[in-house]
LUMFIKOL-942728 format. One record per residue (C-alpha): residue in one letter; y negated, x, z negated; residue number from 0. Coordinates in pm, whole numbers, plus 50000, padded with zeros to 5 digits. Each point is the difference from the previous one (the first is absolute). Example, Ala and Ser with C-alpha at 12.3 -4.5 7.8 and 13.67 -1.06 7.14 Angstrom:
<rec a; <50450; 51230; 49220>; 0>
<rec s; <49656; 50137; 50066>; 1>
//
This chain:
<rec x; <52243; 51772; 47415>; 0>
<rec x; <50148; 49637; 49951>; 1>
<rec x; <49711; 49823; 50150>; 2>
<rec x; <49881; 49699; 49724>; 3>
<rec x; <50124; 49614; 50155>; 4>
<rec x; <49746; 49742; 49903>; 5>
<rec x; <50010; 49604; 50003>; 6>
<rec x; <49671; 49960; 50180>; 7>
<rec x; <49919; 49841; 50333>; 8>
<rec x; <49705; 50126; 50215>; 9>
<rec x; <49847; 49688; 50209>; 10>
<rec x; <49972; 50189; 50390>; 11>
<rec x; <49868; 49741; 50136>; 12>
<rec x; <49682; 49954; 49825>; 13>
<rec x; <49880; 50308; 50218>; 14>
<rec x; <49892; 49719; 50257>; 15>
<rec x; <49816; 49796; 49710>; 16>
<rec x; <49646; 50111; 50161>; 17>
<rec x; <50099; 49923; 50348>; 18>
<rec x; <50104; 49692; 49936>; 19>
<rec x; <49685; 49896; 49776>; 20>
<rec x; <49797; 50100; 50291>; 21>
<rec x; <50221; 49868; 50237>; 22>
<rec x; <50005; 49640; 49821>; 23>
<rec x; <49602; 50031; 50121>; 24>
<rec x; <50052; 50021; 50358>; 25>
<rec x; <50310; 49759; 50054>; 26>
<rec x; <50313; 50257; 49952>; 27>
<rec x; <50227; 49822; 49692>; 28>
<rec x; <50288; 50171; 49810>; 29>
<rec x; <50191; 49671; 50050>; 30>
<rec x; <50308; 49938; 50206>; 31>
<rec x; <49871; 49690; 50186>; 32>
<rec x; <49611; 49898; 50060>; 33>
<rec x; <49896; 49595; 49860>; 34>
<rec x; <49768; 49789; 50207>; 35>
<rec x; <49649; 50161; 49802>; 36>
<rec x; <50136; 50362; 50053>; 37>
<rec x; <50127; 49929; 50394>; 38>
<rec x; <49613; 49864; 50014>; 39>
<rec x; <49825; 50290; 49862>; 40>
<rec x; <50154; 50294; 50201>; 41>
<rec x; <49928; 49787; 50292>; 42>
<rec x; <49629; 49988; 49878>; 43>
<rec x; <50014; 50385; 49999>; 44>
<rec x; <50179; 50054; 50327>; 45>
<rec x; <49768; 49793; 50191>; 46>
<rec x; <49685; 49987; 49803>; 47>
<rec x; <49953; 50359; 49873>; 48>
<rec x; <50189; 50187; 50283>; 49>
<rec x; <49993; 49795; 50278>; 50>
<rec x; <49652; 49928; 50014>; 51>
<rec x; <49880; 50351; 49873>; 52>
<rec x; <50206; 50180; 50267>; 53>
<rec x; <49857; 49746; 50276>; 54>
<rec x; <49644; 50111; 49916>; 55>
<rec x; <50134; 50358; 50033>; 56>
<rec x; <50145; 49956; 50323>; 57>
<rec x; <49723; 49801; 50147>; 58>
<rec x; <49740; 50245; 49901>; 59>
<rec x; <50174; 50276; 50205>; 60>
<rec x; <49875; 49792; 50324>; 61>
<rec x; <49636; 50036; 49876>; 62>
<rec x; <50006; 50374; 49907>; 63>
<rec x; <49731; 50233; 50185>; 64>
<rec x; <50059; 50322; 49961>; 65>
<rec x; <50220; 50243; 49753>; 66>
<rec x; <49818; 49971; 49682>; 67>
<rec x; <50053; 49602; 50038>; 68>
<rec x; <50379; 50062; 50122>; 69>
<rec x; <50035; 50245; 49677>; 70>
<rec x; <49854; 49727; 49732>; 71>
<rec x; <50291; 49775; 50133>; 72>
<rec x; <50268; 50144; 50129>; 73>
<rec x; <50176; 50199; 49674>; 74>
<rec x; <49949; 49661; 49810>; 75>
<rec x; <50139; 49780; 50312>; 76>
<rec x; <50362; 50207; 49978>; 77>
<rec x; <49984; 49968; 49634>; 78>
<rec x; <49950; 49661; 49993>; 79>
<rec x; <50302; 49913; 50241>; 80>
<rec x; <50223; 50276; 49886>; 81>
<rec x; <49951; 49853; 49641>; 82>
<rec x; <50122; 49681; 50161>; 83>
<rec x; <50269; 50087; 50155>; 84>
<rec x; <50150; 50197; 49703>; 85>
<rec x; <49933; 49687; 49792>; 86>
<rec x; <50199; 49791; 50190>; 87>
<rec x; <50308; 50239; 50017>; 88>
<rec x; <49975; 50029; 49625>; 89>
<rec x; <50004; 49609; 49963>; 90>
<rec x; <50293; 50001; 50236>; 91>
<rec x; <50163; 50262; 49797>; 92>
<rec x; <49908; 49860; 49633>; 93>
<rec x; <50338; 49874; 49873>; 94>
<rec x; <50203; 50286; 50093>; 95>
<rec x; <49703; 50235; 49842>; 96>
<rec x; <50097; 49721; 49682>; 97>
<rec x; <50358; 50047; 50000>; 98>
<rec x; <49952; 50380; 49987>; 99>
<rec x; <49949; 49905; 49610>; 100>
<rec x; <50407; 49936; 49955>; 101>
<rec x; <50017; 50324; 50121>; 102>
<rec x; <49820; 50188; 49747>; 103>
<rec x; <50073; 49753; 49739>; 104>
<rec x; <50345; 50112; 50032>; 105>
<rec x; <49856; 50404; 49989>; 106>
<rec x; <49845; 49829; 49670>; 107>
<rec x; <50302; 49924; 49813>; 108>
<rec x; <50194; 50332; 50048>; 109>
<rec x; <49998; 50250; 49663>; 110>
<rec x; <49681; 50136; 50004>; 111>
<rec x; <49859; 50258; 49767>; 112>
<rec x; <49651; 49988; 49797>; 113>
<rec x; <49850; 50263; 50267>; 114>
<rec x; <50118; 49843; 50231>; 115>
<rec x; <49834; 49654; 49859>; 116>
<rec x; <49737; 50187; 49975>; 117>
<rec x; <49964; 50128; 50365>; 118>
<rec x; <50044; 49672; 50155>; 119>
<rec x; <49727; 49819; 49749>; 120>
<rec x; <49757; 50300; 50141>; 121>
<rec x; <50035; 49947; 50347>; 122>
<rec x; <49977; 49623; 49935>; 123>
<rec x; <49691; 50055; 49858>; 124>
<rec x; <49874; 50232; 50259>; 125>
<rec x; <50078; 49771; 50263>; 126>
<rec x; <49749; 49726; 49819>; 127>
<rec x; <49735; 50246; 49959>; 128>
<rec x; <50053; 50108; 50386>; 129>
<rec x; <49961; 49627; 50098>; 130>
<rec x; <49714; 49961; 49782>; 131>
<rec x; <49812; 50306; 50174>; 132>
<rec x; <50082; 49929; 50358>; 133>
<rec x; <49874; 49668; 49919>; 134>
<rec x; <49682; 50117; 49846>; 135>
<rec x; <49946; 50188; 50333>; 136>
<rec x; <50064; 49772; 50241>; 137>
<rec x; <49783; 49762; 49809>; 138>
<rec x; <49761; 50258; 50021>; 139>
<rec x; <49982; 49992; 50349>; 140>
<rec x; <49915; 49603; 50063>; 141>
<rec x; <49716; 50090; 49706>; 142>
<rec x; <49886; 50301; 50097>; 143>
<rec x; <49973; 49833; 50388>; 144>
<rec x; <49835; 49690; 49847>; 145>
<rec x; <49761; 50168; 49760>; 146>
<rec x; <49900; 50188; 50338>; 147>
<rec x; <49931; 49661; 50175>; 148>
<rec x; <49795; 49853; 49695>; 149>
<rec x; <49777; 50324; 50040>; 150>
<rec x; <49941; 49930; 50361>; 151>
<rec x; <49753; 49693; 49929>; 152>
<rec x; <50169; 49752; 50182>; 153>
<rec x; <50063; 50249; 50323>; 154>
<rec x; <50389; 50070; 49973>; 155>
<rec x; <50325; 49841; 49862>; 156>
<rec x; <50249; 50217; 49875>; 157>
<rec x; <50162; 50064; 50338>; 158>
<rec x; <49854; 49980; 50334>; 159>
<rec x; <50176; 49676; 50092>; 160>
<rec x; <49964; 49702; 50286>; 161>
<rec x; <49855; 49638; 49805>; 162>
<rec x; <49964; 49697; 50174>; 163>
<rec x; <49656; 49969; 49820>; 164>
<rec x; <49708; 50204; 49976>; 165>
<rec x; <49998; 50141; 49659>; 166>
<rec x; <49669; 50105; 49965>; 167>
<rec x; <49820; 49692; 50033>; 168>
<rec x; <49993; 49932; 49631>; 169>
<rec x; <50098; 50177; 49692>; 170>
<rec x; <50199; 49707; 49879>; 171>
<rec x; <50216; 50054; 50344>; 172>
<rec x; <50003; 50358; 49922>; 173>
<rec x; <50157; 50008; 49652>; 174>
<rec x; <50216; 49740; 50079>; 175>
<rec x; <50191; 50201; 50271>; 176>
<rec x; <50001; 50318; 49809>; 177>
<rec x; <50141; 49839; 49708>; 178>
<rec x; <50278; 49828; 50214>; 179>
<rec x; <50065; 50293; 50139>; 180>
<rec x; <49998; 50226; 49704>; 181>
<rec x; <50248; 49777; 49915>; 182>
<rec x; <50199; 49994; 50253>; 183>
<rec x; <50022; 50418; 49994>; 184>
<rec x; <50076; 49956; 49624>; 185>
<rec x; <50317; 49786; 50099>; 186>
<rec x; <50086; 50255; 50304>; 187>
<rec x; <49950; 50322; 49723>; 188>
<rec x; <50299; 49826; 49803>; 189>
<rec x; <50220; 49974; 50288>; 190>
<rec x; <49950; 50352; 50087>; 191>
<rec x; <50089; 50050; 49623>; 192>
<rec x; <50298; 49804; 50014>; 193>
<rec x; <50056; 50160; 50368>; 194>
<rec x; <49938; 50355; 49928>; 195>
<rec x; <50204; 50057; 49632>; 196>
<rec x; <50290; 49815; 50015>; 197>
<rec x; <50174; 50283; 50174>; 198>
<rec x; <49854; 50240; 49774>; 199>
<rec x; <50070; 49810; 49653>; 200>
<rec x; <50396; 49962; 50116>; 201>
<rec x; <49995; 50379; 50102>; 202>
<rec x; <49893; 50079; 49686>; 203>
<rec x; <50224; 49784; 49751>; 204>
<rec x; <50320; 50095; 50250>; 205>
<rec x; <49949; 50419; 49991>; 206>
<rec x; <49942; 49907; 49561>; 207>
<rec x; <50358; 49804; 50028>; 208>
<rec x; <50128; 50286; 50284>; 209>
<rec x; <49913; 50294; 49780>; 210>
<rec x; <50171; 49871; 49688>; 211>
<rec x; <50336; 49909; 50174>; 212>
<rec x; <49988; 50371; 50115>; 213>
<rec x; <49946; 50087; 49627>; 214>
<rec x; <50322; 49800; 49976>; 215>
<rec x; <50171; 50165; 50274>; 216>
<rec x; <49914; 50367; 49865>; 217>
<rec x; <50153; 49907; 49658>; 218>
<rec x; <50335; 49858; 50088>; 219>
<rec x; <50285; 50222; 49873>; 220>
<rec x; <49795; 50179; 49734>; 221>
<rec x; <50083; 49807; 49681>; 222>
<rec x; <50284; 50166; 49870>; 223>
<rec x; <50090; 49661; 49742>; 224>
<rec x; <50084; 49831; 50366>; 225>
<rec x; <50297; 49987; 50199>; 226>
<rec x; <50068; 50025; 50365>; 227>
<rec x; <50024; 49655; 50009>; 228>
<rec x; <49696; 49914; 49852>; 229>
<rec x; <49862; 50290; 50237>; 230>
<rec x; <50076; 49855; 50301>; 231>
<rec x; <49887; 49594; 49862>; 232>
<rec x; <49638; 50193; 49965>; 233>
<rec x; <50002; 50130; 50363>; 234>
<rec x; <50095; 49682; 50114>; 235>
<rec x; <49686; 49844; 49848>; 236>
<rec x; <49784; 50251; 50126>; 237>
<rec x; <50149; 49938; 50335>; 238>
<rec x; <49918; 49583; 49993>; 239>
<rec x; <49692; 50045; 49836>; 240>
<rec x; <49902; 50249; 50283>; 241>
<rec x; <50130; 49709; 50254>; 242>
<rec x; <49756; 49747; 49820>; 243>
<rec x; <49693; 50251; 50062>; 244>
<rec x; <50132; 50042; 50375>; 245>
<rec x; <50029; 49628; 50022>; 246>
<rec x; <49591; 49985; 49923>; 247>
<rec x; <49921; 50304; 50205>; 248>
<rec x; <50133; 49786; 50319>; 249>
<rec x; <49850; 49695; 49887>; 250>
<rec x; <49668; 50188; 49972>; 251>
<rec x; <50045; 50187; 50354>; 252>
<rec x; <50059; 49652; 50150>; 253>
<rec x; <49722; 49827; 49872>; 254>
<rec x; <49701; 50261; 49915>; 255>
<rec x; <50036; 50207; 50308>; 256>
<rec x; <49857; 49763; 50220>; 257>
<rec x; <49683; 49911; 49844>; 258>
<rec x; <49953; 50435; 49908>; 259>
<rec x; <50084; 50020; 50357>; 260>
<rec x; <49683; 49793; 50094>; 261>
<rec x; <49791; 50191; 49753>; 262>
<rec x; <50021; 50299; 50164>; 263>
<rec x; <49967; 49917; 50357>; 264>
<rec x; <49620; 49860; 49820>; 265>
<rec x; <49941; 50270; 49767>; 266>
<rec x; <49929; 50294; 50224>; 267>
<rec x; <49707; 49835; 50205>; 268>
<rec x; <49858; 49796; 49697>; 269>
<rec x; <49964; 50337; 49804>; 270>
<rec x; <49852; 50183; 50305>; 271>
<rec x; <49722; 49727; 50085>; 272>
<rec x; <49897; 49950; 49630>; 273>
<rec x; <49951; 50365; 49969>; 274>
<rec x; <49824; 50041; 50343>; 275>
<rec x; <49794; 49677; 49892>; 276>
<rec x; <49896; 50218; 49689>; 277>
<rec x; <49942; 50322; 50178>; 278>
<rec x; <49785; 49892; 50241>; 279>
<rec x; <49876; 49614; 49957>; 280>
<rec x; <49933; 49906; 49603>; 281>
<rec x; <49657; 49961; 49931>; 282>
<rec x; <49990; 49966; 49641>; 283>
<rec x; <50202; 50118; 49696>; 284>
<rec x; <50109; 49642; 49916>; 285>
<rec x; <50192; 49978; 50330>; 286>
<rec x; <50120; 50362; 49988>; 287>
<rec x; <50160; 49929; 49668>; 288>
<rec x; <50122; 49663; 50153>; 289>
<rec x; <50184; 50154; 50267>; 290>
<rec x; <50154; 50292; 49825>; 291>
<rec x; <50140; 49749; 49721>; 292>
<rec x; <50132; 49852; 50349>; 293>
<rec x; <50138; 50352; 50133>; 294>
<rec x; <50148; 50025; 49656>; 295>
<rec x; <50186; 49689; 49997>; 296>
<rec x; <50160; 50043; 50360>; 297>
<rec x; <50105; 50317; 49912>; 298>
<rec x; <50163; 49860; 49641>; 299>
<rec x; <50185; 49754; 50217>; 300>
<rec x; <50243; 50227; 50159>; 301>
<rec x; <49974; 50322; 49766>; 302>
<rec x; <50198; 49796; 49629>; 303>
<rec x; <50217; 49883; 50224>; 304>
<rec x; <50110; 50326; 50185>; 305>
<rec x; <49965; 50199; 49692>; 306>
<rec x; <50251; 49775; 49779>; 307>
<rec x; <50232; 49927; 50251>; 308>
<rec x; <50046; 50361; 50094>; 309>
<rec x; <50053; 50075; 49640>; 310>
<rec x; <50297; 49777; 50003>; 311>
<rec x; <50114; 50191; 50277>; 312>
<rec x; <49953; 50302; 49833>; 313>
<rec x; <50177; 49871; 49721>; 314>
<rec x; <50313; 49876; 50244>; 315>
<rec x; <50044; 50365; 50082>; 316>
<rec x; <50102; 50062; 49645>; 317>
<rec x; <50311; 49875; 49976>; 318>
<rec x; <50244; 50206; 50157>; 319>
<rec x; <49843; 50273; 49749>; 320>
<rec x; <50120; 49741; 49723>; 321>
<rec x; <50295; 49971; 50060>; 322>
<rec x; <50043; 50399; 50011>; 323>
<rec x; <49850; 50000; 49642>; 324>
<rec x; <50276; 49748; 49863>; 325>
<rec x; <50305; 50131; 49875>; 326>
<rec x; <50205; 49924; 50291>; 327>
<rec x; <50284; 50284; 49951>; 328>
<rec x; <50134; 49884; 49661>; 329>
<rec x; <50051; 49691; 50103>; 330>
<rec x; <50294; 49789; 50195>; 331>
<rec x; <50078; 49978; 50360>; 332>
<rec x; <49876; 49672; 50078>; 333>
<rec x; <49673; 50101; 49819>; 334>
<rec x; <49954; 50295; 50248>; 335>
<rec x; <50096; 49827; 50303>; 336>
<rec x; <49750; 49729; 49892>; 337>
<rec x; <49752; 50264; 49929>; 338>
<rec x; <50060; 50148; 50349>; 339>
<rec x; <49969; 49681; 50198>; 340>
<rec x; <49655; 49893; 49758>; 341>
<rec x; <49884; 50330; 50188>; 342>
<rec x; <50054; 49984; 50296>; 343>
<rec x; <49846; 49635; 49985>; 344>
<rec x; <49667; 50134; 49826>; 345>
<rec x; <49930; 50352; 50207>; 346>
<rec x; <49691; 49873; 50196>; 347>
<rec x; <49712; 49891; 49847>; 348>
<rec x; <49912; 49592; 50069>; 349>
<rec x; <49720; 50002; 50216>; 350>
<rec x; <49770; 49691; 49997>; 351>
<rec x; <49852; 49917; 50376>; 352>
<rec x; <49730; 49802; 50051>; 353>
<rec x; <50130; 49799; 50308>; 354>
<rec x; <50245; 50181; 50030>; 355>
<rec x; <49826; 50199; 50165>; 356>
<rec x; <49818; 50256; 49794>; 357>
<rec x; <50133; 50175; 49694>; 358>
<rec x; <49741; 49889; 49699>; 359>
<rec x; <49923; 50347; 49835>; 360>
<rec x; <49691; 50191; 49963>; 361>
<rec x; <50066; 50215; 50291>; 362>
<rec x; <49938; 49656; 50182>; 363>
<rec x; <49672; 49926; 49780>; 364>
<rec x; <49921; 50307; 50121>; 365>
<rec x; <50047; 49991; 50350>; 366>
<rec x; <49813; 49638; 49984>; 367>
<rec x; <49688; 50196; 49892>; 368>
<rec x; <50028; 50241; 50268>; 369>
<rec x; <49987; 49712; 50243>; 370>
<rec x; <49677; 49833; 49783>; 371>
<rec x; <49826; 50365; 50039>; 372>
<rec x; <50077; 49976; 50396>; 373>
<rec x; <49885; 49695; 50047>; 374>
<rec x; <49697; 50096; 49791>; 375>
<rec x; <49947; 50289; 50239>; 376>
<rec x; <50090; 49765; 50301>; 377>
<rec x; <49678; 49714; 49867>; 378>
<rec x; <49777; 50306; 49945>; 379>
<rec x; <50026; 50117; 50353>; 380>
<rec x; <49968; 49642; 50145>; 381>
<rec x; <49653; 49937; 49727>; 382>
//
């Protein structure tokens, strides 16, 4: 059946509108070169928000007296340190990530059927909705902690941190400190949003374009109105578009693998200790909800990445089957040679590695959750 081709162009890069919207609040701008005010704002975020909060948590570690105080401090301590490290890496790789839009523009300009355009539009909408969902959940982490502190009648802050003064000496000082802490943690939530969703969103759209290429490959040679030369040109076009997909894959592999590796290293401990506090030390419903929301947020940080990267890997393994599904045997000798070479090049699925060490798959996610359970067991024995 002949596929109707329309003169419609989808703009794939719109899937990042949510990321860039929140990113600009935090000094992460979609510009190739920052001006003075952009650099000044970014420096403010990195120094005042990140460094000050990190120091307040690290110094407090020297004052912990029991495992309860350690459990209150350590999960968020590791989270903000890893958040800062990931954000620095993302900032460093920002130009490479922006450059991917040129590759997406090339893929958008190829002839797409109405159904394929609708598929990409739905993925773009899904990416922006996913961004909104994660943003709301991350903001809930900060807001629930602030609400729990506000109910304490000036006794505790959002988190157990060191301050160079006694914030309990007056309600004015307490509320000023709490509002500053809340402001910093909202910005840190935006940082985590950028860090944790950049890879999943890219791989969602990359998988969508790859599925379209697979569909095109399957249809090569079956149109009776086309000559062998035209079928060969269609195959070459599919191979060229697949090459662009692999270029994007290589860029992402070299940019986001470090941030994911850092996240893997901290998530298992953070989730385990949060659950440990819920089970044995939470004193009221508000605190339980705050800790539960935080534990889910820690899990989301790697779950979405593992799930959507794993989906992309699975689709890359379907290329050989797609080539077999095309009408190879009725084509020219040149077509058959090219198809065989293409099959050999695409036999192995493309696996994304975290820090070029651990595969980013659902199996890895399950392993991290098992490690969390082991840490929880050890912590319970030390209680």
